[in-house]
mmCIF entry with sequence, helices, sheets and N, C-alpha, C, O atoms, coordinates in Angstrom:
data_MODEL
# 
_entry.id   MODEL 
# 
_entity.id                         1 
_entity.type                       polymer 
_entity.pdbx_number_of_molecules   1 
# 
_entity_poly.entity_id                      1 
_entity_poly.type                           'polypeptide(L)' 
_entity_poly.nstd_linkage                   no 
_entity_poly.nstd_monomer                   no 
_entity_poly.pdbx_seq_one_letter_code       PRGKTLAVDVSSGVEVSKGIKSPELVHQFVAAVRAADDQLAE 
_entity_poly.pdbx_seq_one_letter_code_can   PRGKTLAVDVSSGVEVSKGIKSPELVHQFVAAVRAADDQLAE 
_entity_poly.pdbx_strand_id                 A 
# 
loop_
_entity_poly_seq.entity_id 
_entity_poly_seq.num 
_entity_poly_seq.mon_id 
_entity_poly_seq.hetero 
1 1  PRO n 
1 2  ARG n 
1 3  GLY n 
1 4  LYS n 
1 5  THR n 
1 6  LEU n 
1 7  ALA n 
1 8  VAL n 
1 9  ASP n 
1 10 VAL n 
1 11 SER n 
1 12 SER n 
1 13 GLY n 
1 14 VAL n 
1 15 GLU n 
1 16 VAL n 
1 17 SER n 
1 18 LYS n 
1 19 GLY n 
1 20 ILE n 
1 21 LYS n 
1 22 SER n 
1 23 PRO n 
1 24 GLU n 
1 25 LEU n 
1 26 VAL n 
1 27 HIS n 
1 28 GLN n 
1 29 PHE n 
1 30 VAL n 
1 31 ALA n 
1 32 ALA n 
1 33 VAL n 
1 34 ARG n 
1 35 ALA n 
1 36 ALA n 
1 37 ASP n 
1 38 ASP n 
1 39 GLN n 
1 40 LEU n 
1 41 ALA n 
1 42 GLU n 
# 
_struct_asym.id          A 
_struct_asym.entity_id   1 
# 
loop_
_struct_conf.conf_type_id 
_struct_conf.id 
_struct_conf.pdbx_PDB_helix_id 
_struct_conf.beg_label_comp_id 
_struct_conf.beg_label_asym_id 
_struct_conf.beg_label_seq_id 
_struct_conf.pdbx_beg_PDB_ins_code 
_struct_conf.end_label_comp_id 
_struct_conf.end_label_asym_id 
_struct_conf.end_label_seq_id 
_struct_conf.pdbx_end_PDB_ins_code 
_struct_conf.beg_auth_comp_id 
_struct_conf.beg_auth_asym_id 
_struct_conf.beg_auth_seq_id 
_struct_conf.end_auth_comp_id 
_struct_conf.end_auth_asym_id 
_struct_conf.end_auth_seq_id 
_struct_conf.pdbx_PDB_helix_class 
_struct_conf.details 
_struct_conf.pdbx_PDB_helix_length 
HELX_P HELX_P1 AA1 SER A 11 ? VAL A 14 ? SER A 11 VAL A 14 5 ? 4  
HELX_P HELX_P2 AA2 PRO A 23 ? ALA A 41 ? PRO A 23 ALA A 41 1 ? 19 
# 
_struct_conf_type.id          HELX_P 
_struct_conf_type.criteria    ? 
_struct_conf_type.reference   ? 
# 
_struct_sheet.id               AA1 
_struct_sheet.type             ? 
_struct_sheet.number_strands   2 
_struct_sheet.details          ? 
# 
_struct_sheet_order.sheet_id     AA1 
_struct_sheet_order.range_id_1   1 
_struct_sheet_order.range_id_2   2 
_struct_sheet_order.offset       ? 
_struct_sheet_order.sense        anti-parallel 
# 
loop_
_struct_sheet_range.sheet_id 
_struct_sheet_range.id 
_struct_sheet_range.beg_label_comp_id 
_struct_sheet_range.beg_label_asym_id 
_struct_sheet_range.beg_label_seq_id 
_struct_sheet_range.pdbx_beg_PDB_ins_code 
_struct_sheet_range.end_label_comp_id 
_struct_sheet_range.end_label_asym_id 
_struct_sheet_range.end_label_seq_id 
_struct_sheet_range.pdbx_end_PDB_ins_code 
_struct_sheet_range.beg_auth_comp_id 
_struct_sheet_range.beg_auth_asym_id 
_struct_sheet_range.beg_auth_seq_id 
_struct_sheet_range.end_auth_comp_id 
_struct_sheet_range.end_auth_asym_id 
_struct_sheet_range.end_auth_seq_id 
AA1 1 GLU A 15 ? SER A 17 ? GLU A 15 SER A 17 
AA1 2 ILE A 20 ? LYS A 21 ? ILE A 20 LYS A 21 
# 
loop_
_atom_site.group_PDB 
_atom_site.id 
_atom_site.type_symbol 
_atom_site.label_atom_id 
_atom_site.label_alt_id 
_atom_site.label_comp_id 
_atom_site.label_asym_id 
_atom_site.label_entity_id 
_atom_site.label_seq_id 
_atom_site.pdbx_PDB_ins_code 
_atom_site.Cartn_x 
_atom_site.Cartn_y 
_atom_site.Cartn_z 
_atom_site.occupancy 
_atom_site.B_iso_or_equiv 
_atom_site.pdbx_formal_charge 
_atom_site.auth_seq_id 
_atom_site.auth_comp_id 
_atom_site.auth_asym_id 
_atom_site.auth_atom_id 
_atom_site.pdbx_PDB_model_num 
ATOM 1   N N  . PRO A 1 1  ? 0.829   -1.209 0.000   1.00 0.00 ? 1  PRO A N  1 
ATOM 2   C CA . PRO A 1 1  ? 0.000   0.000  0.000   1.00 0.00 ? 1  PRO A CA 1 
ATOM 3   C C  . PRO A 1 1  ? 0.861   1.256  0.000   1.00 0.00 ? 1  PRO A C  1 
ATOM 4   O O  . PRO A 1 1  ? 1.965   1.275  0.544   1.00 0.00 ? 1  PRO A O  1 
ATOM 5   N N  . ARG A 1 2  ? 0.338   2.287  -0.613  1.00 0.00 ? 2  ARG A N  1 
ATOM 6   C CA . ARG A 1 2  ? 1.048   3.570  -0.664  1.00 0.00 ? 2  ARG A CA 1 
ATOM 7   C C  . ARG A 1 2  ? 0.755   4.380  0.580   1.00 0.00 ? 2  ARG A C  1 
ATOM 8   O O  . ARG A 1 2  ? -0.366  4.395  1.089   1.00 0.00 ? 2  ARG A O  1 
ATOM 9   N N  . GLY A 1 3  ? 1.781   5.049  1.055   1.00 0.00 ? 3  GLY A N  1 
ATOM 10  C CA . GLY A 1 3  ? 1.597   5.973  2.165   1.00 0.00 ? 3  GLY A CA 1 
ATOM 11  C C  . GLY A 1 3  ? 1.356   7.368  1.631   1.00 0.00 ? 3  GLY A C  1 
ATOM 12  O O  . GLY A 1 3  ? 1.574   7.642  0.450   1.00 0.00 ? 3  GLY A O  1 
ATOM 13  N N  . LYS A 1 4  ? 0.912   8.230  2.495   1.00 0.00 ? 4  LYS A N  1 
ATOM 14  C CA . LYS A 1 4  ? 0.671   9.616  2.090   1.00 0.00 ? 4  LYS A CA 1 
ATOM 15  C C  . LYS A 1 4  ? 1.959   10.419 2.273   1.00 0.00 ? 4  LYS A C  1 
ATOM 16  O O  . LYS A 1 4  ? 2.551   10.407 3.353   1.00 0.00 ? 4  LYS A O  1 
ATOM 17  N N  . THR A 1 5  ? 2.385   11.104 1.237   1.00 0.00 ? 5  THR A N  1 
ATOM 18  C CA . THR A 1 5  ? 3.583   11.929 1.311   1.00 0.00 ? 5  THR A CA 1 
ATOM 19  C C  . THR A 1 5  ? 3.280   13.172 2.132   1.00 0.00 ? 5  THR A C  1 
ATOM 20  O O  . THR A 1 5  ? 2.315   13.889 1.865   1.00 0.00 ? 5  THR A O  1 
ATOM 21  N N  . LEU A 1 6  ? 4.109   13.415 3.126   1.00 0.00 ? 6  LEU A N  1 
ATOM 22  C CA . LEU A 1 6  ? 3.897   14.560 4.006   1.00 0.00 ? 6  LEU A CA 1 
ATOM 23  C C  . LEU A 1 6  ? 4.779   15.748 3.653   1.00 0.00 ? 6  LEU A C  1 
ATOM 24  O O  . LEU A 1 6  ? 4.482   16.881 4.032   1.00 0.00 ? 6  LEU A O  1 
ATOM 25  N N  . ALA A 1 7  ? 5.865   15.492 2.927   1.00 0.00 ? 7  ALA A N  1 
ATOM 26  C CA . ALA A 1 7  ? 6.779   16.581 2.585   1.00 0.00 ? 7  ALA A CA 1 
ATOM 27  C C  . ALA A 1 7  ? 7.553   16.230 1.320   1.00 0.00 ? 7  ALA A C  1 
ATOM 28  O O  . ALA A 1 7  ? 7.808   15.061 1.030   1.00 0.00 ? 7  ALA A O  1 
ATOM 29  N N  . VAL A 1 8  ? 7.917   17.264 0.579   1.00 0.00 ? 8  VAL A N  1 
ATOM 30  C CA . VAL A 1 8  ? 8.737   17.110 -0.617  1.00 0.00 ? 8  VAL A CA 1 
ATOM 31  C C  . VAL A 1 8  ? 9.761   18.238 -0.608  1.00 0.00 ? 8  VAL A C  1 
ATOM 32  O O  . VAL A 1 8  ? 9.407   19.403 -0.427  1.00 0.00 ? 8  VAL A O  1 
ATOM 33  N N  . ASP A 1 9  ? 11.034  17.890 -0.804  1.00 0.00 ? 9  ASP A N  1 
ATOM 34  C CA . ASP A 1 9  ? 12.082  18.907 -0.871  1.00 0.00 ? 9  ASP A CA 1 
ATOM 35  C C  . ASP A 1 9  ? 12.267  19.297 -2.335  1.00 0.00 ? 9  ASP A C  1 
ATOM 36  O O  . ASP A 1 9  ? 12.833  18.542 -3.126  1.00 0.00 ? 9  ASP A O  1 
ATOM 37  N N  . VAL A 1 10 ? 11.784  20.478 -2.678  1.00 0.00 ? 10 VAL A N  1 
ATOM 38  C CA . VAL A 1 10 ? 11.839  20.941 -4.062  1.00 0.00 ? 10 VAL A CA 1 
ATOM 39  C C  . VAL A 1 10 ? 12.690  22.204 -4.189  1.00 0.00 ? 10 VAL A C  1 
ATOM 40  O O  . VAL A 1 10 ? 12.746  22.815 -5.256  1.00 0.00 ? 10 VAL A O  1 
ATOM 41  N N  . SER A 1 11 ? 13.338  22.582 -3.120  1.00 0.00 ? 11 SER A N  1 
ATOM 42  C CA . SER A 1 11 ? 14.031  23.865 -3.028  1.00 0.00 ? 11 SER A CA 1 
ATOM 43  C C  . SER A 1 11 ? 14.840  24.233 -4.268  1.00 0.00 ? 11 SER A C  1 
ATOM 44  O O  . SER A 1 11 ? 14.569  25.252 -4.903  1.00 0.00 ? 11 SER A O  1 
ATOM 45  N N  . SER A 1 12 ? 15.822  23.422 -4.616  1.00 0.00 ? 12 SER A N  1 
ATOM 46  C CA . SER A 1 12 ? 16.659  23.781 -5.762  1.00 0.00 ? 12 SER A CA 1 
ATOM 47  C C  . SER A 1 12 ? 15.945  23.561 -7.089  1.00 0.00 ? 12 SER A C  1 
ATOM 48  O O  . SER A 1 12 ? 16.373  24.085 -8.118  1.00 0.00 ? 12 SER A O  1 
ATOM 49  N N  . GLY A 1 13 ? 14.863  22.795 -7.074  1.00 0.00 ? 13 GLY A N  1 
ATOM 50  C CA . GLY A 1 13 ? 14.117  22.523 -8.304  1.00 0.00 ? 13 GLY A CA 1 
ATOM 51  C C  . GLY A 1 13 ? 13.305  23.701 -8.809  1.00 0.00 ? 13 GLY A C  1 
ATOM 52  O O  . GLY A 1 13 ? 12.820  23.681 -9.940  1.00 0.00 ? 13 GLY A O  1 
ATOM 53  N N  . VAL A 1 14 ? 13.153  24.726 -7.983  1.00 0.00 ? 14 VAL A N  1 
ATOM 54  C CA . VAL A 1 14 ? 12.387  25.904 -8.394  1.00 0.00 ? 14 VAL A CA 1 
ATOM 55  C C  . VAL A 1 14 ? 13.248  27.171 -8.379  1.00 0.00 ? 14 VAL A C  1 
ATOM 56  O O  . VAL A 1 14 ? 12.733  28.288 -8.335  1.00 0.00 ? 14 VAL A O  1 
ATOM 57  N N  . GLU A 1 15 ? 14.564  26.973 -8.417  1.00 0.00 ? 15 GLU A N  1 
ATOM 58  C CA . GLU A 1 15 ? 15.477  28.114 -8.428  1.00 0.00 ? 15 GLU A CA 1 
ATOM 59  C C  . GLU A 1 15 ? 15.868  28.493 -9.853  1.00 0.00 ? 15 GLU A C  1 
ATOM 60  O O  . GLU A 1 15 ? 16.081  27.628 -10.703 1.00 0.00 ? 15 GLU A O  1 
ATOM 61  N N  . VAL A 1 16 ? 15.958  29.784 -10.098 1.00 0.00 ? 16 VAL A N  1 
ATOM 62  C CA . VAL A 1 16 ? 16.462  30.266 -11.381 1.00 0.00 ? 16 VAL A CA 1 
ATOM 63  C C  . VAL A 1 16 ? 17.970  30.483 -11.309 1.00 0.00 ? 16 VAL A C  1 
ATOM 64  O O  . VAL A 1 16 ? 18.661  30.447 -12.328 1.00 0.00 ? 16 VAL A O  1 
ATOM 65  N N  . SER A 1 17 ? 18.472  30.708 -10.104 1.00 0.00 ? 17 SER A N  1 
ATOM 66  C CA . SER A 1 17 ? 19.905  30.724 -9.818  1.00 0.00 ? 17 SER A CA 1 
ATOM 67  C C  . SER A 1 17 ? 20.044  30.411 -8.333  1.00 0.00 ? 17 SER A C  1 
ATOM 68  O O  . SER A 1 17 ? 19.057  30.441 -7.598  1.00 0.00 ? 17 SER A O  1 
ATOM 69  N N  . LYS A 1 18 ? 21.250  30.115 -7.893  1.00 0.00 ? 18 LYS A N  1 
ATOM 70  C CA . LYS A 1 18 ? 21.463  29.659 -6.520  1.00 0.00 ? 18 LYS A CA 1 
ATOM 71  C C  . LYS A 1 18 ? 20.805  30.589 -5.495  1.00 0.00 ? 18 LYS A C  1 
ATOM 72  O O  . LYS A 1 18 ? 21.164  31.760 -5.373  1.00 0.00 ? 18 LYS A O  1 
ATOM 73  N N  . GLY A 1 19 ? 19.838  30.037 -4.767  1.00 0.00 ? 19 GLY A N  1 
ATOM 74  C CA . GLY A 1 19 ? 19.155  30.786 -3.721  1.00 0.00 ? 19 GLY A CA 1 
ATOM 75  C C  . GLY A 1 19 ? 18.025  31.683 -4.188  1.00 0.00 ? 19 GLY A C  1 
ATOM 76  O O  . GLY A 1 19 ? 17.341  32.282 -3.358  1.00 0.00 ? 19 GLY A O  1 
ATOM 77  N N  . ILE A 1 20 ? 17.808  31.793 -5.494  1.00 0.00 ? 20 ILE A N  1 
ATOM 78  C CA . ILE A 1 20 ? 16.762  32.669 -6.033  1.00 0.00 ? 20 ILE A CA 1 
ATOM 79  C C  . ILE A 1 20 ? 15.634  31.806 -6.599  1.00 0.00 ? 20 ILE A C  1 
ATOM 80  O O  . ILE A 1 20 ? 15.810  31.104 -7.595  1.00 0.00 ? 20 ILE A O  1 
ATOM 81  N N  . LYS A 1 21 ? 14.478  31.874 -5.945  1.00 0.00 ? 21 LYS A N  1 
ATOM 82  C CA . LYS A 1 21 ? 13.327  31.076 -6.371  1.00 0.00 ? 21 LYS A CA 1 
ATOM 83  C C  . LYS A 1 21 ? 12.551  31.795 -7.471  1.00 0.00 ? 21 LYS A C  1 
ATOM 84  O O  . LYS A 1 21 ? 12.456  33.022 -7.493  1.00 0.00 ? 21 LYS A O  1 
ATOM 85  N N  . SER A 1 22 ? 12.006  31.003 -8.373  1.00 0.00 ? 22 SER A N  1 
ATOM 86  C CA . SER A 1 22 ? 11.160  31.536 -9.436  1.00 0.00 ? 22 SER A CA 1 
ATOM 87  C C  . SER A 1 22 ? 9.705   31.408 -9.005  1.00 0.00 ? 22 SER A C  1 
ATOM 88  O O  . SER A 1 22 ? 9.222   30.292 -8.818  1.00 0.00 ? 22 SER A O  1 
ATOM 89  N N  . PRO A 1 23 ? 8.996   32.521 -8.844  1.00 0.00 ? 23 PRO A N  1 
ATOM 90  C CA . PRO A 1 23 ? 7.584   32.429 -8.484  1.00 0.00 ? 23 PRO A CA 1 
ATOM 91  C C  . PRO A 1 23 ? 6.794   31.570 -9.477  1.00 0.00 ? 23 PRO A C  1 
ATOM 92  O O  . PRO A 1 23 ? 5.891   30.836 -9.076  1.00 0.00 ? 23 PRO A O  1 
ATOM 93  N N  . GLU A 1 24 ? 7.123   31.655 -10.748 1.00 0.00 ? 24 GLU A N  1 
ATOM 94  C CA . GLU A 1 24 ? 6.414   30.868 -11.763 1.00 0.00 ? 24 GLU A CA 1 
ATOM 95  C C  . GLU A 1 24 ? 6.672   29.373 -11.577 1.00 0.00 ? 24 GLU A C  1 
ATOM 96  O O  . GLU A 1 24 ? 5.745   28.570 -11.678 1.00 0.00 ? 24 GLU A O  1 
ATOM 97  N N  . LEU A 1 25 ? 7.916   28.994 -11.309 1.00 0.00 ? 25 LEU A N  1 
ATOM 98  C CA . LEU A 1 25 ? 8.224   27.577 -11.088 1.00 0.00 ? 25 LEU A CA 1 
ATOM 99  C C  . LEU A 1 25 ? 7.560   27.059 -9.817  1.00 0.00 ? 25 LEU A C  1 
ATOM 100 O O  . LEU A 1 25 ? 7.089   25.922 -9.785  1.00 0.00 ? 25 LEU A O  1 
ATOM 101 N N  . VAL A 1 26 ? 7.518   27.879 -8.773  1.00 0.00 ? 26 VAL A N  1 
ATOM 102 C CA . VAL A 1 26 ? 6.828   27.488 -7.538  1.00 0.00 ? 26 VAL A CA 1 
ATOM 103 C C  . VAL A 1 26 ? 5.347   27.279 -7.834  1.00 0.00 ? 26 VAL A C  1 
ATOM 104 O O  . VAL A 1 26 ? 4.759   26.289 -7.398  1.00 0.00 ? 26 VAL A O  1 
ATOM 105 N N  . HIS A 1 27 ? 4.745   28.202 -8.570  1.00 0.00 ? 27 HIS A N  1 
ATOM 106 C CA . HIS A 1 27 ? 3.329   28.095 -8.933  1.00 0.00 ? 27 HIS A CA 1 
ATOM 107 C C  . HIS A 1 27 ? 3.072   26.820 -9.737  1.00 0.00 ? 27 HIS A C  1 
ATOM 108 O O  . HIS A 1 27 ? 2.112   26.099 -9.467  1.00 0.00 ? 27 HIS A O  1 
ATOM 109 N N  . GLN A 1 28 ? 3.920   26.544 -10.715 1.00 0.00 ? 28 GLN A N  1 
ATOM 110 C CA . GLN A 1 28 ? 3.756   25.340 -11.534 1.00 0.00 ? 28 GLN A CA 1 
ATOM 111 C C  . GLN A 1 28 ? 3.883   24.075 -10.690 1.00 0.00 ? 28 GLN A C  1 
ATOM 112 O O  . GLN A 1 28 ? 3.132   23.118 -10.884 1.00 0.00 ? 28 GLN A O  1 
ATOM 113 N N  . PHE A 1 29 ? 4.826   24.068 -9.758  1.00 0.00 ? 29 PHE A N  1 
ATOM 114 C CA . PHE A 1 29 ? 5.009   22.909 -8.893  1.00 0.00 ? 29 PHE A CA 1 
ATOM 115 C C  . PHE A 1 29 ? 3.775   22.682 -8.023  1.00 0.00 ? 29 PHE A C  1 
ATOM 116 O O  . PHE A 1 29 ? 3.277   21.560 -7.927  1.00 0.00 ? 29 PHE A O  1 
ATOM 117 N N  . VAL A 1 30 ? 3.287   23.738 -7.395  1.00 0.00 ? 30 VAL A N  1 
ATOM 118 C CA . VAL A 1 30 ? 2.111   23.615 -6.531  1.00 0.00 ? 30 VAL A CA 1 
ATOM 119 C C  . VAL A 1 30 ? 0.902   23.146 -7.342  1.00 0.00 ? 30 VAL A C  1 
ATOM 120 O O  . VAL A 1 30 ? 0.139   22.300 -6.877  1.00 0.00 ? 30 VAL A O  1 
ATOM 121 N N  . ALA A 1 31 ? 0.721   23.682 -8.535  1.00 0.00 ? 31 ALA A N  1 
ATOM 122 C CA . ALA A 1 31 ? -0.394  23.264 -9.393  1.00 0.00 ? 31 ALA A CA 1 
ATOM 123 C C  . ALA A 1 31 ? -0.275  21.784 -9.746  1.00 0.00 ? 31 ALA A C  1 
ATOM 124 O O  . ALA A 1 31 ? -1.277  21.068 -9.755  1.00 0.00 ? 31 ALA A O  1 
ATOM 125 N N  . ALA A 1 32 ? 0.933   21.323 -10.035 1.00 0.00 ? 32 ALA A N  1 
ATOM 126 C CA . ALA A 1 32 ? 1.142   19.908 -10.375 1.00 0.00 ? 32 ALA A CA 1 
ATOM 127 C C  . ALA A 1 32 ? 0.853   19.008 -9.179  1.00 0.00 ? 32 ALA A C  1 
ATOM 128 O O  . ALA A 1 32 ? 0.258   17.942 -9.335  1.00 0.00 ? 32 ALA A O  1 
ATOM 129 N N  . VAL A 1 33 ? 1.268   19.426 -7.991  1.00 0.00 ? 33 VAL A N  1 
ATOM 130 C CA . VAL A 1 33 ? 1.000   18.642 -6.784  1.00 0.00 ? 33 VAL A CA 1 
ATOM 131 C C  . VAL A 1 33 ? -0.501  18.576 -6.523  1.00 0.00 ? 33 VAL A C  1 
ATOM 132 O O  . VAL A 1 33 ? -1.030  17.510 -6.206  1.00 0.00 ? 33 VAL A O  1 
ATOM 133 N N  . ARG A 1 34 ? -1.182  19.698 -6.654  1.00 0.00 ? 34 ARG A N  1 
ATOM 134 C CA . ARG A 1 34 ? -2.637  19.704 -6.433  1.00 0.00 ? 34 ARG A CA 1 
ATOM 135 C C  . ARG A 1 34 ? -3.352  18.817 -7.441  1.00 0.00 ? 34 ARG A C  1 
ATOM 136 O O  . ARG A 1 34 ? -4.282  18.096 -7.080  1.00 0.00 ? 34 ARG A O  1 
ATOM 137 N N  . ALA A 1 35 ? -2.934  18.862 -8.693  1.00 0.00 ? 35 ALA A N  1 
ATOM 138 C CA . ALA A 1 35 ? -3.554  18.030 -9.726  1.00 0.00 ? 35 ALA A CA 1 
ATOM 139 C C  . ALA A 1 35 ? -3.326  16.550 -9.426  1.00 0.00 ? 35 ALA A C  1 
ATOM 140 O O  . ALA A 1 35 ? -4.244  15.741 -9.560  1.00 0.00 ? 35 ALA A O  1 
ATOM 141 N N  . ALA A 1 36 ? -2.116  16.196 -9.024  1.00 0.00 ? 36 ALA A N  1 
ATOM 142 C CA . ALA A 1 36 ? -1.817  14.799 -8.689  1.00 0.00 ? 36 ALA A CA 1 
ATOM 143 C C  . ALA A 1 36 ? -2.620  14.358 -7.474  1.00 0.00 ? 36 ALA A C  1 
ATOM 144 O O  . ALA A 1 36 ? -3.127  13.237 -7.438  1.00 0.00 ? 36 ALA A O  1 
ATOM 145 N N  . ASP A 1 37 ? -2.737  15.226 -6.487  1.00 0.00 ? 37 ASP A N  1 
ATOM 146 C CA . ASP A 1 37 ? -3.513  14.905 -5.287  1.00 0.00 ? 37 ASP A CA 1 
ATOM 147 C C  . ASP A 1 37 ? -4.978  14.680 -5.639  1.00 0.00 ? 37 ASP A C  1 
ATOM 148 O O  . ASP A 1 37 ? -5.603  13.741 -5.144  1.00 0.00 ? 37 ASP A O  1 
ATOM 149 N N  . ASP A 1 38 ? -5.524  15.538 -6.493  1.00 0.00 ? 38 ASP A N  1 
ATOM 150 C CA . ASP A 1 38 ? -6.916  15.376 -6.930  1.00 0.00 ? 38 ASP A CA 1 
ATOM 151 C C  . ASP A 1 38 ? -7.101  14.060 -7.672  1.00 0.00 ? 38 ASP A C  1 
ATOM 152 O O  . ASP A 1 38 ? -8.097  13.363 -7.474  1.00 0.00 ? 38 ASP A O  1 
ATOM 153 N N  . GLN A 1 39 ? -6.144  13.723 -8.523  1.00 0.00 ? 39 GLN A N  1 
ATOM 154 C CA . GLN A 1 39 ? -6.236  12.488 -9.304  1.00 0.00 ? 39 GLN A CA 1 
ATOM 155 C C  . GLN A 1 39 ? -6.169  11.267 -8.389  1.00 0.00 ? 39 GLN A C  1 
ATOM 156 O O  . GLN A 1 39 ? -6.899  10.300 -8.606  1.00 0.00 ? 39 GLN A O  1 
ATOM 157 N N  . LEU A 1 40 ? -5.321  11.292 -7.387  1.00 0.00 ? 40 LEU A N  1 
ATOM 158 C CA . LEU A 1 40 ? -5.202  10.164 -6.465  1.00 0.00 ? 40 LEU A CA 1 
ATOM 159 C C  . LEU A 1 40 ? -6.431  10.022 -5.577  1.00 0.00 ? 40 LEU A C  1 
ATOM 160 O O  . LEU A 1 40 ? -6.733  8.928  -5.100  1.00 0.00 ? 40 LEU A O  1 
ATOM 161 N N  . ALA A 1 41 ? -7.139  11.125 -5.354  1.00 0.00 ? 41 ALA A N  1 
ATOM 162 C CA . ALA A 1 41 ? -8.329  11.097 -4.506  1.00 0.00 ? 41 ALA A CA 1 
ATOM 163 C C  . ALA A 1 41 ? -9.523  10.460 -5.208  1.00 0.00 ? 41 ALA A C  1 
ATOM 164 O O  . ALA A 1 41 ? -10.500 10.085 -4.559  1.00 0.00 ? 41 ALA A O  1 
ATOM 165 N N  . GLU A 1 42 ? -9.449  10.337 -6.528  1.00 0.00 ? 42 GLU A N  1 
ATOM 166 C CA . GLU A 1 42 ? -10.574 9.786  -7.296  1.00 0.00 ? 42 GLU A CA 1 
ATOM 167 C C  . GLU A 1 42 ? -10.706 8.300  -7.098  1.00 0.00 ? 42 GLU A C  1 
ATOM 168 O O  . GLU A 1 42 ? -11.600 7.679  -7.672  1.00 0.00 ? 42 GLU A O  1 
# 
């Protein structure tokens, strides 16, 4: 059985340069997580 993920480390995955986060990449990541969560809830 699958467990529920409680945390994901995405820090460097949404950076445009070291230490600088891209608001657009953060938004895209959150949207993808929400879509996946909705799909798993079905």
